KEPAMAR-208333 format. One record per residue (C-alpha): chain; residue in one letter; x, y, z. Coordinates in Angstrom, 2 decimals, padded with zeros to 5 digits. Example, Ala and Ser with C-alpha at 12.3 -4.5 7.8 and 13.67 -1.06 7.14 Angstrom:
REM KEPAMAR-208333
SITE  A  a  012.30  -004.50  007.80 .
SITE  A  s  013.67  -001.06  007.14 .
END
This chain:
REM KEPAMAR-208333
SITE  A  x  000.00  000.00  000.00 .
SITE  A  x  001.28  003.50  -000.72 .
SITE  A  x  002.69  005.14  002.35 .
SITE  A  x  002.75  008.69  001.05 .
SITE  A  x  000.37  010.82  -000.97 .
SITE  A  x  003.12  011.34  -003.54 .
SITE  A  x  003.25  007.58  -004.21 .
SITE  A  x  -000.48  007.57  -004.92 .
SITE  A  x  -000.21  010.27  -007.57 .
SITE  A  x  002.72  008.51  -009.23 .
SITE  A  x  000.77  005.25  -009.35 .
SITE  A  x  -002.27  007.01  -010.76 .
SITE  A  x  -000.15  008.67  -013.46 .
SITE  A  x  001.44  005.37  -014.43 .
SITE  A  x  -001.91  003.58  -014.58 .
SITE  A  x  -003.68  006.26  -016.61 .
SITE  A  x  -000.64  006.85  -018.80 .
SITE  A  x  -000.28  003.14  -019.43 .
SITE  A  x  -003.92  002.62  -020.36 .
SITE  A  x  -003.90  005.73  -022.57 .
SITE  A  x  -000.69  004.63  -024.33 .
SITE  A  x  -002.12  001.15  -024.98 .
SITE  A  x  -005.34  002.56  -026.44 .
SITE  A  x  -003.55  005.13  -028.60 .
SITE  A  x  -000.98  002.54  -029.69 .
SITE  A  x  -003.69  000.14  -030.74 .
SITE  A  x  -005.42  002.83  -032.76 .
SITE  A  x  -002.17  003.92  -034.40 .
SITE  A  x  -001.28  000.31  -035.27 .
SITE  A  x  -004.75  -000.24  -036.74 .
SITE  A  x  -004.44  002.90  -038.85 .
SITE  A  x  -000.99  001.76  -039.99 .
SITE  A  x  -002.38  -001.63  -040.99 .
SITE  A  x  -005.19  000.07  -042.91 .
SITE  A  x  -002.80  002.25  -044.92 .
SITE  A  x  -000.23  -000.57  -045.14 .
SITE  A  x  002.58  001.42  -043.53 .
SITE  A  x  005.05  -000.62  -041.50 .
SITE  A  x  006.47  002.54  -039.90 .
SITE  A  x  003.10  003.57  -038.48 .
SITE  A  x  002.46  000.02  -037.28 .
SITE  A  x  005.85  000.01  -035.52 .
SITE  A  x  005.05  003.32  -033.81 .
SITE  A  x  001.71  001.92  -032.65 .
SITE  A  x  003.35  -001.21  -031.28 .
SITE  A  x  005.92  000.96  -029.50 .
SITE  A  x  003.11  002.87  -027.79 .
SITE  A  x  001.49  -000.41  -026.71 .
SITE  A  x  004.79  -001.67  -025.28 .
SITE  A  x  005.39  001.59  -023.39 .
SITE  A  x  001.86  001.43  -021.99 .
SITE  A  x  002.35  -002.15  -020.85 .
SITE  A  x  005.65  -001.24  -019.18 .
SITE  A  x  003.99  001.64  -017.31 .
SITE  A  x  001.24  -000.67  -016.06 .
SITE  A  x  003.74  -003.31  -014.96 .
SITE  A  x  005.81  -000.70  -013.14 .
SITE  A  x  002.73  000.57  -011.31 .
SITE  A  x  001.87  -002.97  -010.17 .
SITE  A  x  005.45  -003.64  -009.06 .
SITE  A  x  005.62  -000.38  -007.14 .
SITE  A  x  002.24  -001.03  -005.50 .
SITE  A  x  003.33  -004.49  -004.39 .
SITE  A  x  006.68  -003.38  -002.99 .
SITE  A  x  007.07  -003.72  000.72 .
SITE  A  x  009.94  -003.15  003.08 .
SITE  A  x  009.47  -006.57  004.68 .
SITE  A  x  010.89  -009.77  003.29 .
SITE  A  x  008.32  -012.56  003.11 .
END
């Protein structure tokens, strides 16, 4: 659980940023597939990967604890 208010805002930013990046990346990749442009598809996939990384980082940070289990 977040111990400080600052941690909560960072987690919220990573979650919203990750979801937004995944949605935008999917749309960009779909547009690239429609116009048959491998560059646009690659940019869309890059956005999806960045979004997934942000979501994973938010989960890892949320699950961090100072105690060893």
